[in-house]
SEMI-227229 format. One record per atom (N, C-alpha, C): x, y, z. Coordinates in steps of 0.02 Angstrom, whole numbers, plus 50000, padded with zeros to 5 digits. Each point is the difference from the previous one (the first is absolute). Layout:
XYZ...
***
This chain:
545085338659872500174993049988499444996549965499405001250027499414996749970499915002549928500145006549991499925002649932500484996749951500604998750026500494996549957499774992949985499724996750051499754993249990499435000049949499555005050008499425000349953500235001349929500485004249994500265001549933500314993749969500364996050040500304993949975499494994949978499464999550040499464995249982499685001949934499855006649993499685002349937500444998649940500665000850010500474998749945499994992649980499984995850052499984992749987499364998249963499435003050022499344998649968500025002149926500295005949988500035002449931500404995249956500574997750029500414995349962499624993649984499634997850053499604993849990499485001149946499675005950000499485001549950500295000349930500615003149996500335000449935500164993149974500284995850045500164993149981499384996249979499445001150038499374996649984499745002249932500055006749988499775002649935500404997249942500674999850013500444997249947499814992749987499864996450055499814992949994499354999349961499515004350018499354999649967500055001749926500385005249985500095002049930500344994449960500504997150032500354994449968499544994249988499584998650050499524994449994499505001349944499775006549998499515001949949500304999349930500635002249992500344999549935500094992849979500184995850050500084992949985499344996949979499475002450035499334997349985499795002149929500125006549984499835002449933500404996249947500634999050015500434996349954499744992949992499784997150055499734993249998499354999949960499565005050009499375000349963500125000949925500495004249982500175001149930500244993649967500424996450036500254993549975499434995149990499554999950049499424995549997499555001849941499875006549993499575002449945500314998349933500655000749995500354998349938499934992649984500094995950051499944992749991499304998249975499495002750035499314998549981499855002449929500255006049984499865002849934500294995549945500634998050007500314995949948499674993149994499794997450057499624993749998499355001049960499675005550016499375001549965500115001149926500545003449982500155001449930500124993549961500364995350031500134993549968499344996349989499574999950051499354996749994499595003449945500035006649996499625003849950500234998249930500654999949989500264998649932499854992849979499884995650049499844993049984499254998949995499625005350008499274999549993499654997450062500354999750057499694997950063499755006250037499455002849975499805006750022499745000150072499674994750021499754999850069500585000150050500514995949988500594999950043500385006649997500015002949940500345006549992499675005350042499335000150001499645005050040500184999150074500044993850023500184998650069500695002950017500494998849958500685002550012500045007649996499665002849950500015007449994499665003250060499474996950025499655002750059500475000150061500394994750009500484999850056500525005449991500235001049940500505005249986499725006850015499375001049980499675006550012499935001450074499794995050039499915000850072500665001150036500534997049975500655000750031500325006849986499785003249946500355006349982499525004649962499445001950032499475003749967500245006349965500405003850035500215006549973500664999649961500304994149999500654999449967499964998049927500584999049972500104998349930499604993849980500104994650039499684993649982499265000050017499815003650052499295000550017499605003549946500285005449974499675003849947499944995949936500554996649983499984995649941499504994450009500004997150059499554994450014499275002049994499855006250019499315002549993499774999449927500435002149954499824999849929499974992849974500474995950022500014993149976499424995950027499765001850060499394996750025499425001449951499965006249975499465001849954500034996249935500594999749967500054996649935499944992550009500264997350056499944992850012499274998150009499625004350034499294998750010499625000349934500205004749957499695000549933500144993649960500624997550003500184993949964499634994050028499954999750066499644994450032499275000049981499705006049998499295000649981499904997949927500475001949958499974998149929500034992449993500454997050039500094992849997499374996350021499625003150045499374997050024499405002149958500125004449951499455002449958499545004950035500275003850047499615004750040500175007249979499605002849956500135006849976499925005150056499534998650046499905004650056500635000750042500374994650008500625000250038500515004549967500034999949934500475004449964499815007350009499345001349997499775006950011500185002450070499944995550049500195001750069500755001450004500404996149964500725001150000500175006849971499645002049947500125006649970499835005550051499444999250035499815004950052500535000350054500254994350020500534999650052500635003649976500204998849938500615003249973499905007649994499395002049984499875007249996500045003650067499954996250055500055002950068500735001150021500474997649961500715000450018500225007150019499835005249960500235006850018499675002650064499444997050021499685002250062500344997050062500244993949993500354996750055500715002750007500305001649943500685002650001499995007149973500065004850045499935007049982500555002349952500584996950006500555001449955500204993449964499574997749955500114993549968500634999949957500354994450004500644999249964499914996649932499474995849996499954995549941499365001449960499895006249981499395001649962500014996949930500584999549969500044996849934499804992650006500254996750052499844993050010499264999150015499715004650038499294999750015499595000449935500175004849957499645000849936500104993949956500604997250001500154994049961499554994250022499934999150066499594994550026499265001149984499785006250002499315001449982499894998549925500505001749959499964998349929499954992649988500414996150036499974992749995499304997450020499725003150052499354997850024499465001349948500055005749965499525001349946500084994949943500624997949987500104994849950499654993650021500044998350064499674993950025499255000549993499735006050004499275000949992499805000549926500505000349955499845000849929499825007249982500155004850043499865007049987500635003049967500084998349936500635001549966500115007449988499465003749987500095007249988500255003550063499744998150058500235002950063500734998150013500164993849986500694997750009500475003949953499775001149938500415003749952500145007150025499495003350027500095006850025500535000250054499984995250046500485000050056500704998749975500094994949958500684998349978500295005349953499585003149959500255005449958500235005950042499615001650052500195005450046500664998450035500084993850022500624997950033500595000549952499884998149937500555000449951500215007249989499515004449994500165007149989500385003050059499844997650061500335002650060500704997250010500124993949975500634996650016500424998049940499674999649940500324997549939500264992950008499714996350046500194993050009499664995649947500404996049965499734996149945499534994550024500094997650062499544994850023499295002850008499945006450017499345003150004499695000749930500425001649951499765000449931499774993149976500374994850020499804993249982499334998150030499905001950063499354998650032499445003749965500145006249979499505003849962499834996349935500524997549965499894996649936499664993250010500134996750057499664993850016499245001350004499825005350036499295001850006499725002149932500405003549961499785002349934499874994049953500454995150002499924994049958499374996150018499785000750062499394996550022499375004149988500095006449982499415004249987499965001849926500145006349982499915001949930500614999149957500594999150029500604998549962500235005549954499885006450020500155005649955500695003150010500374997550048500645003350017500604995549988499944995249957500544995049992500655003149975499965005749966500625003049975500475002050057499725000950061500425001850058500474994350019499844994049977500434994350016500705000949970500045004049946500655001249968500465004350044499715003250051500405004250045500374995950052499854993550004500284995950053500564995649972500565000250034500574995749983499984994050047499824994149974499934994250044500644998150036500575001949971500644998450032500105003850065499655005750006500075004050061499564997550056499564995349984499544997350051500334994250037499824999350062500274994350039499424995350017499695001150058499464995650021499395000649954499915005749968499405001349961500084998249926500554996949982500094998449929499464995349975499764995650042499464995449980499395003949978499885005750034499415004049985500045003149930500595001649979500105002749932499764994949948500214993750008499804994849952499264998350007499745000450061499294998750011499585005149963500195006450006499635005449967500054999249924500604998549975500084998949927499554994349976499964994750040499564994449983499275001949998499795004250048499305002250003499835004349939500455004449980499875004049940499984995649937500454995249996499994995449943499344996249996499744998250058499364996550004499445004449972500025006450018499495004749974500015000349924500614999249971500085000349927499834993449966499874994750039499884993549970500634996549977500585002350024500644996949983500164994850054499744993949991500024995150054500694996850008500374999449945500694997450006500425004750043499945006449986500385005050038499775000250073499344999250010499734999850068500334994450040500004994149971500294994250035500745001150014500355002849952500725001250008500125004750059499645005650002500125005050053499764997550068499424996750002499754997550064500454994550027500284996049956500464994750023500635003150030500235005449969500595003550027499845002950069499425003150006499805002750065499944994550053499734994449979499914994350046500684997350024500495000049955500664997450019500345004650051499815006450000500305004950046499635000550066499374998050000499595000550061499454994749998500104994650036499524994449999499345001950033500015005250042499395001850036499465003149956500195002049938499485002749956499514994549978500174993750014499534994649985499385000350044500015004450051499415001050042499565005649973500235003449947499635005749972499514997549947499345000550012499514997749951500085003349931500235006350000500095003549936500544996649959500544998050032500544996349966499734993249977499674996450044499764993249984499515000249941499545004950002499505000449947500335001349932500455004849997500315001749936500454994549974500354996650045500424994549978499564994349974499474998450036499564994549980499685001349932499735006249991499675001649937500505000049942500605002650012500515000149948500204992949980500074995650049500164993049985499434996849960499395001650018499414997549963500025002349928500125006549990500005002749932500574997249958500544998050033500574997149964499944992449993499454997150025499874992949991500364995550049500285002950055500334995950051499494998350053499594994749987499444998450044500234998250070500544996150004500234997650065500185005950046500395004649973500215005750040499395004450016499555000849952499405004050012499594997250057499894993450000499614996850053500355001050068500664999250000500385000750063499885007050031500075005249958499935006750027499285001950014499534997349961499295001250016499814996750067500264994150012499854996750064500325003750059500605002949989500305004350051499565006050012499765002949946499565005950005499374998350038499734994049988499394997950034500095000150076500604998450023500134999950073500175006850028500305004349959500285006250027499615006349983499504999349958499585005849983499465000750054500185003150056499565000250059499355003849987500025005149958499395003849986499584996849945500244994549971499684996749943499915005049942500495004549994499985004949945499984996549932500374994649995500054996549937499624993350000499534999350047499644993650007499644997849937499615004649970499634998349939500484998849942500525004049996500494999149946500374993450007500124998150062500324993650014499584994349972499355000250014499544994849974500005000149923500015006049972499985000849927500614996749968500595001750024500624997449969500094992550014499864997950061500084992950015499514995849960499395002549990499524996449959500284998949930500295005349970500284999449933500604995349998500425000450051500594995550001499774992850005499524998650044499754993250008499674997649935499645004549966499694998249937500524998249947500535004049997500524998849950500374993550013500034998050063500344993850018499514994250008499375001149979499484994950001499854997450070500145004050050499824998550069499295002850011499514996549970499335002949996499645000350068500164995450045499665000050065500175006450039500655001750004500205006250035499775006249962500004999549933499765005649960499275001450014499604994650004499285000850013499885003350068500404998350049499935003050067500125007549996500515002149964500155007149994499475003649958499774996849946499485002949958499365001150041499814995050039499405000550041500045005750049500605001050030500085005550048499885006849967500265000749939499925006449965499285000849976499684994549981499315000549975499525002450054500174998750063499585002450055499995007750003500535003149975500055007450004499635003449943499994996849941499655002749942500205007249985500655001249995500245006849986500424999949935500365005449988500395000549938500534994549996500334998650056500514994849999499694993249984499404998850026499644993949984499884999649924499755005649973499845000149928500624998949958500565003050019500614999249962500264992950001499924996650056500214992950004499524995649960499355000750012499514995749967500035000849925500135006149976500015001149928500634997649966500464997050039500594996749970499944992450000499474997350030499944992750006499914996549933499805003749948499934996849934500674997549974500555002550028500664997649980500164993250032499564997650043500094993550034499384995649990499884997749938499394996249985499914993750041500554996650018499954993950040499715001550069500205005650029499745002050065499255001449996499795003649948499295001549992499594993749992500274995249963499644993749989499974995950064500554999850037500044996050062499495002350051499935006750006499555002650052499345002549973499834998049938499345001049971499785007450001500425004249971499815007149992499565000449937499394997550005499584999249941499775006749971499925005050042499765006549976500585005049991500594997449986500585004450001499965005449946499774998349940499945005149947499535005550022499464998150033499525005050025500345004550052500424997050043500365003950050500485004949966500354997749948500455004549964499635005949970499424998749972499615005449970499785005050053499804997450058499795004350056500575004550023500604997150007500595004050021500165005249947499984998049937500175004649945499525006049999499354998750010499525005550001500095004450062500144996950057500065003850063500585004949997500564997849970500605004349999500155002449929499485000749960500095001449928500445006149988499925005250040500355006349987500685000550035500254994550026500665000050032500424994349972500645000250015500454994749976499874993350035499615000150055499874993850037499564995149960499685002549947499594995549958500424996349948500625002049991500414997249945500084992550004500194997050059500074992750001499364996449980499425002750021499364996849982499875000649925500145005849972499925001049927500464995349961500614999350023500474995449967499744992850005499694998350057499714993450008499444998849950499595005049988499454999349952500274999549929500545003449985500344999049935500264992949994500274997450056500264993250001499454995049982499435000550033499454995349986499725000949930500005006249975499775001249932500454996449950500665000550010500464996649955499964992450007499954997850062499994992850012499394996749969499425003250009499374997049977499795002449931500395004649971499835003049934499305003050001499855003050058499345003050009500105006250043499785005749976500125006350034499585000650064500345001450056499685000950064499875007450013499385001750015499815006850023500265005449952499675000549942500215004949949500005007150027499515001750042499955006850026500615002050040500264995450040500605001450039500605001549955500084995949948500565000949955499965006849964499385002049984499915006449965500155005950046499814999550064500055005650046500685000850032500344994450012500645000250037500595000849953500335005750004500615001149962500594998650045500364994849983500564997850042500605004749995500315001150058500635003650003500484995550038500334995749962500384994650031500665002450029500124998150062500655000850032500214993250024500654999250011500244993550024499744998650070499855005350038499754999250068499385004350010499534997350039499445003850024500105000650076500025006150025500155001150070499385002250038499864996650055499475002250045500284999750071500075005850031500285000450068500664996350004500024994550037500644996550009500054993549961499584999149948500084994149958500125002049928500354995749964500165001249930499774993949960499595001349949499764994649957500454999749939500304994249990500454998949944499584997649940499965004149948499584998349942500364995549949500664999250009500384996149950499734992949989499874996150054499754993249989499334999949962499585004950014499355000349966500095001549926500435004849985500125001849930500334994349961500434996350034500334994249968499494994549984499524999050045499474995049986499595002149940499825006449997499615002549942500404999249936500645001650003500434999349941500034992849978500044995450049500024992949983499384997749963499425002450022499374998349966499975003149931500225006349995499985003349935500464996449950500574997550024500464996449957499684993849970499514997250035499674993949976499435001649951499825006349995499465001949954500224999149927499544997449960500164998749929499665005449958500375004949976499685005349959499844997749930500214993849983499884997349933499444994850001499555000650049499454995250006499415003150035499674996050042499385002350032500115005550051500635000950024500125005250050500035007049969500045000449934500095006549968499435004850016499384997849992499435004450014499965001950073500174995250044499995001550072500495005650017500604999749971500505005250013499775006949978499685000249942499755006549975499445002650045499564995650023499465002150044500275002650067500504996550027500305002150063500335006849992500335001149945500335006449986499495005649995499454998649969499505005349987499685002650065500014996050054499715002250063500405005650032500664999449999500435005150029500694999549966500095004149950500604999449958500645001450041499965005050045500585001750041500214994450045499514996950034500164994450045500314994249962499714998449943500254994449960500735001249980500135005949975500695001549978500494999850058499785002550058500425000150060500174993050023499504995649999500094993250026500334995349951499815000649936500194994849952500405002449940500045006549990500335002549941499574998949938500295000949941499604999849938500144994049955500514996150014500214995049951499464994849985499734996850053499494994849988499395003049965499815006050022499425003349971500125001749927500595002549984500165001749930499984993749956500234994550026499984993749962499274997949989499595000750053499294998149994499655004349948500145006550001499705004749952500194998149929500634998449990500244998149934499694993449978499974995350046499714993449985499275000749977499625004350035499295000949984499915004849941500545003249978499945004749944499615006250018500055002250062499635005950024500405006349984499915002549939500395005849977499825006450037499425000250033499795006050037500425001150062500364994850023500425000750059500745000249982500145002549941500685000449975500465004050046499715005050036500415004350044500324996050056499674994650022500294995850053500624996449973499954997549939500564996349969500615004549994499885006449990500565004849992500405001050065499744997650057500325001250065500504994650020500054994649962500484994850018500685001749971500514996550024500695001449979500164996749933500515002749968500264996849939500404993850018500044995049957499724999649932499274997649998499734998550060499314997450002499515005049970500125006550014499545005149975499944999749924500565000049965499984999849927499694993649974500144994550035499724993549980499245000050005499735002450056499275000050009499675005549958500305005949998499725005449960500004998249926500514996349980500034997749930499404995749983499804995650046499424995749988499365004249996499945004950046499425004449998499975003849934500575002349977500035003749936499794995649941500214993750002499794995349947499254999150000499714999650061499274999450005499655006149973500345005750006499715006349974500135000949926500374995249970500135000249928500625003849981500455001350048500615003749984500584995249991500345000649943500584995849986500605001950045499975005950031500535002150046500074995150057499434996650016500004995250055500504994449988500054997649938500464994549985500725002350009500155006249980500685002550010500185000650074499515001950040500115000650073500154993150030499634994949977500104993250026500684997349978500185001349938500664997849975500565003050041499945006550015500525003450038500044997350072499424998850030499984997550069500244992850005499894996049948500164992850003500734998750014500435004749983500724999050011500175000250075499575003250039500145000850072499564995750044499494997049969499534995950039500314993250016499704996850051500244993350020499404995450010500144993450001499504995150017499405000049954499414999350029499394999549960499855006549963500195005750029499905006349965500375000049933500614997650001500404999849938499684995249949499784994150024499704995149955499355002849970499605003550041499385002949974500155005349948500505004150014500195005249951500214996749934500384994650004500234996649939499424996849963499504997450035499404997249967499655005549961499915005850032499655005649966500395002149938500655000750008500425001949942499964994749945500044993750020499984994549951499344999849962499455001150035499344999749968499905006049954500175006050024499895006149960500475000349940500614997650009500495000449946500044993549959499574995250019499984993549966500704996949997500345000250057500684997350006499944992550017500034995949947499874992850007500514996650045500635001449989500524996850041499925001850074499845006250014499915002250069499414996250032499444999549963499414996650026500154992650012500334996849953500164992950008500464998950060500465004650009500464999550058499615000650065499535004650003499605001150061499554994050014499734997049947499544994350009500374993650016500655000049993500384993950016500064998950075499825005050039500034999550074499294999450028499964997150059499354999550034499785007050023499375001749985499765006750016499655000150068500105005450035499655001150064499285002049986499554999450049499305002049990499945007149973500445004450023499975007049977500125000649925500444995849973500195000649929499574995749954499584995750029499594995549959499545003649951499745006050017499585003649950500365001649935500675000050001500385001449939500094993749957499804994350027500104993749963499564999749938499365001650006499544999549943500215004549942500105006650011500205004149943500674998049970500454997550042500664997849974499924993949956499614995150022499884993949961499665001749934499525004650003499645002049940500475003549951500435004450027500475003749958500484995149966500254995050037500464995149972499654995549949499394998050016499624995749954499885003649934499785006350003499875003949939500645001249960500555001250037500645001249965500194993949959499984994150029500214993949964499484997949948499375001650012499484998449950500115004249937500165006550012500135004449943500624997949962500494997150036500614997749968499924992949972499414997250005499844993349976500394994550036500215001750060500314994850043499434997350043499594995749967499374997950031500114995550061500524996350001500134995750059500115004350063500405005349992500115004550058499365003750017499645002049948499375003650011499524995650039499964993549982499564995350035500184999750075500644999850014500244999450070499735005850042500075006049974499805005950039499245000950001499674998549944499275000749999499674995150049500264993950001499704995050045500095002050073500605002450018500125002350069499535005850018499885004349950499545005550012499304997550015499764995349958499324997450009499924996250066500544997150026499964996250062499905004450062500175006449993499955004450060499505005749991499825001649937499595005949987499264998750014499645005550018499284999650007499685000349931499434996549993499674999949934499745007049982500145001849939499785006649973500034999549924499835005449967500055000049927500714998749978500485003350035500714999149984500214992750011499744997150054500174993150016499824995449942499395000849972499794995549946500355001749934500205006249992500395001849941500684996450001500314999750059500644996450008499894992549990499434997550025499854992949990499954998349925499685004549962499954999149928500704999849968500445004750021500675000349971500414993950019499894997350061500354994050021499794994049957499344999649987499754994549957500295000649930500025006249974500275001249933500734998049997500395001850054500714998150002500074992550003499544996550033500004992850003499884997049931499545003149963499864997649933500615000949955500335005850005500585001449958500604995650016500014997350061500564995650019499784992750003499364998849975499724993350000500034996950071499815004050049500024997950070499294998650023499774993849990499324998250016499865000550075500514998550040499915000250073499815007150023500335005049973499855007050018499305001849976499834997949938499335001549973499464996950045500104993850019499514996550043499935003650068500565002550026499985003650065499575006249996500065003749943499615006149990499274998349988499874994849958499314997949985499644998050063500334996450045499704997850062499775006150042500405005350000499815006050036499405003349967500005000149933499465003249962499344996450010500024993450008499394996150009499625001950064500375002650049499695001750064499725007150002500075003749944499765006949998499595001249936499595005150004499605001749941500075007549986500465001649956500085007049979500214999949927500055005749969500135000349928500664996549982500535001550038500664997249982500024992550015499674997850055500014992850015499634996249946499465003149972499644996749945500444999549938500385005349986500454999949942500524994550009500294999550060500504994850014499714993149988499394998950024499684993449992499844998749926499805005349965499844999249929500624998249959500565002950017500624998849962500374993750021500014998650066500434994550023499644994750043499355001250011499654995550045499784993549966
***
């Protein structure tokens, strides 16, 4: 009986234990289910905070998710997102050490999880972290490896992003990407295209692509690389307002101050261009404290802002330019200073630092690049061109132009071309420099070479001038006609030319034309007309043997026309001089 009772009790106990076990297992499953739900909630909260750039809050949520489900799906993901969020937070605070710690943390992932599920994501996050550190070659290696393993185009885009920020040698791979196949990463396609366009100096295209990227993802406005390239492109395109806006954004968001010096450089130039000299001076002073290449490149452009130099009393500025030019003589960084010295030489008609001009052979490009700044040479070259346009090759500037050319023929031709010089050579009658005249375009070449040939005694010169005159315009055409009229004794042509007011350039043709007309009418015994031209000649000509010979003929024409007034006018001139012809005039009519 007792054995039966004992057996019944044991059976009841077993049933109770089974029920208890079922209850405990059910409770455990419910708890696990509850933890998974909690981990999921925390993870998605963290992900939202992460995508909005709230990295500190994101780390808090990811940490809760990790603790709620360490070995599960969301716990493992949260481990990785804690690492990348910490890297982003450190970047935001300008703490490179924090990013390095995040990389070390991410590298520990395979040790914490013996059978890791998200190795591609881990490598991706490490690649992003290297981008944040500016270690573009390491980032390229990671993303290229990921692309080869997965053929995912977003990994190729990340590789190209790093490439565009480093050597930019792989841009042809961009053609392998179909932007229509991209979803969230389409902005990155346009961003990378914009970065490559920036490397090429195509600023319009840069702005177009970066604007497209910006419209697809507003958060790229936190990327200093985006801000810098947009700001510089706007600057190069002359959009000062937009350039200042993005430079000021960059000033706040460039946590490592990677572009700090460049920021001062560009803002100084923008303020100078807008005559905001107080702010410009503040930026100039900041760069002058550094005394480096960027300082030199900025200071050597200040000659393009003479009002600024005068306002702040840069009294030794020419000396500073010479110092910069000598210091960087063998590099392109001396070019703005050399151009400045050419500017002052043209402005003052006095050559500055002949030795520098002789030694420095310019190799002009539209841009001079040093690290992350680009010097736009266009405004400098335009200023030089403006001064050269004011040079008068038909007057006192002629010798100056030839002297400047003789110091460095290559530089002169590169900066100014040959036209003004060729005119100066022709004006001075310097037949030894005939080869320079041969380098200008037609019809000017034939016109000037024709004059040189006439000086050399060749009648071919007149034929060249006649041929060119049909294509010439303005004063060139009038000068050609004067030469033709004088050499061919074309009276009607000369009278037609003299009926108009002559410019200073054409005034030298007045004397020989008046003399030619006077002699023509004197020979034809039209003494009244001869008197008109002879008298005009004597009123402007310098005294010489020819001058007094014409005076004699004018007096004789007065006698033949019984014009006592003209005779008295000539006699009065003769009374003030003592030479053979003046004595003859006085003896005959005095």
